N, C-alpha and C positions, 0 to 999 in steps of 0.2 A: 477683576479677578488679574488674580498674580500670573507674571509672563511666563512660569512654567506650567500653566495649567493645563495644557494639552499633555506634557510628558506624564505628570504626575497621574492624572487620571488614566494614563494610557497601561502606567505602572498598578495600578490598581486594577484594572481590566485584565492584565494578565496576571493576576494575583488570584482574583475569584475566576478566571479559568482553572488555573492549576487548585485552588482549593476546595471551590464548591462546584465545579463542573466534573473536575478530574480528567481533566485531559491530559494526554504525554505531555512532555517537555518540547518534542519535536513539534507538536502543534503548537505550543505556546512561542517558540522563538520563529514560527512563520507566521504568528500573529503578529509578532513583534518589528518583522522586517517588514512585515507588508505596510503594518502601521508608521512604521520609519520612514519609511518611503514617501507616503502621503506627506508627512508631516516636512520633510525634504523641498518635494517639489509643489505642493501647494505654501508653506511658509506659516499655517496656521499655528497659533500661538494659545489660541484659547477655543475652545467647544462651539461657542454660541456664532464663533464666525465661520462654521464650515454651513456652506451655503449652496444651494443649488446653481453657482456660479463657478464656483469652486470648484465643486465635483466634475464640474465639466469641462472646466481647464484643465482637470487634474488627467480626467481623462482622454484629453486630446495629447496630452505631454506624454501617455503610457501610450497612445496609439505610433505614435512618430518614432518612437523610444527606439533605436537600435536594439535587437538580439544581441550583438554580437557575432553573428554568425556568417556575416558577410553584407557587401556592399550593398546597402537599399533595402533590408530584410528588417524588419521591425517586429515590436513584442506580437507574442501568438493574444487570438481573444481570450484563449486558456488562460494565459498569463495573466491577461490585463484582468478577467475576472476574478484570479487569486484574491489579486487586492482590493477589489469592490466588494469580495465577500465578506475579507476579514474589515473593513470601513462598515458594511453595513451590520456585522455582529456587534461592534464597538457602537454604533449609535443603538442599537437596542436597546444594550447594557445600560448606554445614560438616561436613555428613556424611562426604564426601568427604577433608576434612581431619581426621577424626576430633574433632571440635570437639562437646560436649556439648550437645545441642538438644532440638527437636520433631522426630520423623520426617517426613522432607515425605510419606509417604503417609497419614497424618493427616489431609492438608486434602482436604476434598471441593469441587470449582466448584459453584456454585449453576444449578440447573435453568434451563434459559434458554427462550425459545420458537423455534418453525424459525425460522430469517433470511431474509426477505423482500427482495427484489430490485428496487430500482425500474428498470424498462428502458423503452426507448424501439420503436419501432412502424421495420420495416424502411424504411416510407418516408422516418419522420419522421428516420431514422440517415441514410439519402440527401439529405434535404434539410441535413442539418446540415454533411454533409463539401462540397456546392457552396454553402455559403453564403458563406466568402471569392468576390469576386469581385476581379476588375480584375488587371492585372500588376504592381502596385507590389511595394516591397520588402515590407512587411508583410502583404499579403495573401497572396503567395505562401508566406511563412514560414509564415502561418498555416493554409494548405491543406495543406503539407507536414506541421504537426503533426497536423493531425485524422487525415490518411492513415496517418500513422506510429502511431497512437494504434490506430486501428482493424485495419490490416493486421495489426502485430503482438502488440497487448493488453499492452504493456509497462505496468507501473506509471508512475504519474506520475515517482516519485523516478529511476526508470533513465531514463525520457524525456531528464530535465532533465540527465543526465550524458554525454549522447551527444557523443563527441568530433565535429570537425567533417569529418575524415578518412577516414568510414567510407565503402565502397565502394558507389555509388549503380547499379552494374551485376549486384554480388552479390543473389542471391536469398537469401541467409542472414546472420546477422546476430549478433555471438556478445555476449551481454550477462552481467554483473555484478550480481545482484539480491539478493536480503534473504541476511545470512551467506556475503555474498561469493560464494556461489556461483556456479559461471557454466552457463549454459544456451542453447542456439541459439531463434533467433525467424526467420519468414521475411517477408521484405517484398514485397510483392505487384506485379506493375508499375505498378500506378495509383499506390503510394505513391513507388516508387521513380522515376517520372515526375515528380512532385510535387518530390520532392529534388530532382532533378536540373534542375527549373526555377529553385528556389528560391538554391540555391547558385551557378548561372551569373550570377545577377542581385547577387550579392553579392560586394562591390571590397573590404573589410574583410577584415584579417588575424587577427582573433580566432579563437581553437581551439577554441570550443567549437560547437554544431552550430546549434542553437536559441538564438540570442543578441537580447539586448536590443537593437533598436532606438538608445537612447539611451545605448545606452553602447559604442555600435560606433567603433572609434578611439580613444575615450577612452584618454589614457595613465596609469598608475598611478603615482601617488608617494610618497614618501617623506618627508614636508616635515618629520616630526619628526626624521630624520636618525638615527644607528647602524641598529644589525641590524634589516632587518623584520621583524615578529610571523610566525611560522609558523604557518600555517593548515592543517586537513584540509582537501582537495579536495570541495567539494560541486558542483563546476558555477560559482559565480560568479564564483570568480576569473579565470574565462574570459569574464564576459561572458554567460552562460549567463541565461535565466531560473528562477527560481524553483518550484516548484510552484503557489505561492498565483498567480502572474503566466499559468503556463498553465490555472490553474483557471478566472482571470477569461477569459482567452480562448477556453475551451470554452462558460463560461455566457454569453458575450459573441455568437457565433454561435449558441447554441439559442435565445437571445431573437427574432436576427434570423431565424433561420429558421420561427418561431411555434410552437415547442415550447413549451407552457406549463410541462410538468414541470422538475423539478430536473435539470441535468443535470451531470456532470464526468465527467474524465478516467477514474474508476471505473466510472461507468455505461457508459463507451465501452467497458471493459475486459469489462464482463459483454456486454455485444452481441458482444463478438470469440467465448466460449467460446459464449455459445450458438447461436451463426450456426454454429459448428464442431460440436455437439451435433444441431443438428436437421439438418443436412445427413451424418447418417453418422459423426463422428468419436467414435471411443471416451474412454471416461471419463481413462484412463491417460494416451491421448496429450493429451487437453487439460489434463489436470496437469501434463505435464512443459514445453507450452507455457507456461501459467502461470508458472512455477517455484512451484507450489507444494508443500512439503516434504510434507504428508499429504494423502494420498487424499480424508480425510472434509472437508476444504474445500472439494475439488474437486465434491463432491457436491451441494453446495446450489443448483447449476445446474438438477439433472437434475428438478427435478419443472415446470421451465418448458422442457424440452423435452416433454412427455406430449403435445403436438399430434397427433403421428404417431401415437399410439396408436387414436386416432379410427377411422384409416385402416387401420388393422389390425384393429381389433373389426368395420370393416364389409367388410373384406374375409374376413376368416377367421368371422363370425357372421353373416353376410349368409343364412340360410338362411329360404326364405319358410313363413310359418304355412300346415299343412297342411289344404286343404279340406277344413270341416266335413262 
């Protein structure tokens, strides 16, 4: 085989993810990064040279690699697994093409500790949702963003891609999430009211729902002339806020609300899930509302909803001690 076989097959694999699998550009970039790290660290140029020993050496080097956060701190098991998952999917692709290499089944993921979640209390959440004050466009927009995040449990990327023409009278909203999968989320009256107030105050013609106020009304130019460069839709083309802007907005109002913990859009998503479970929703329904492909991802929330077990214990195990 030629010297560039590994790179060639990697490129074909990434194209397969984009075209046949419909993966997002961000997912493809991540796979490219992890496989490039494997190629660089292992020095493998032919896929037939990927062996148990090569993978073992790669895992050792990952485990000893500094995470850049402090002296003696190494890459987390979770980050190591991202590299291994990418390699495993690549090997499965090679197997389907009947290209000789290591079996994907040979790669086992590193054992990780139970995932912990940072949550805020219901009181802190309410303070956060009420933090944007005033009737100016920015306050109305930011209030709608926070209400939508909690009402729907959307991922920040999903929120960023919402169009302006969504119905504010409908309780249902179709979302295209990870892997291009469509699911239905539900919008509370409180969130719909915030959206109506925000959209009523807008006078621009931008097509995105949550737009950057600096870009509103700005015309796009093609100063260089010729055919404009075609880009994939990310929301930015329509003036939408990106994920970093949304994260900054959430962080700003968390500080304003006097919350000392780090609060992100994903923390609000966690609050959405635990709120449902604590109020009696079943795990399968929460999985569907969150858009999790595997219910094991949703199960991370169950240990946070165990407070109701105390009441069950009191109710069914409250036997009086027999008199001596």
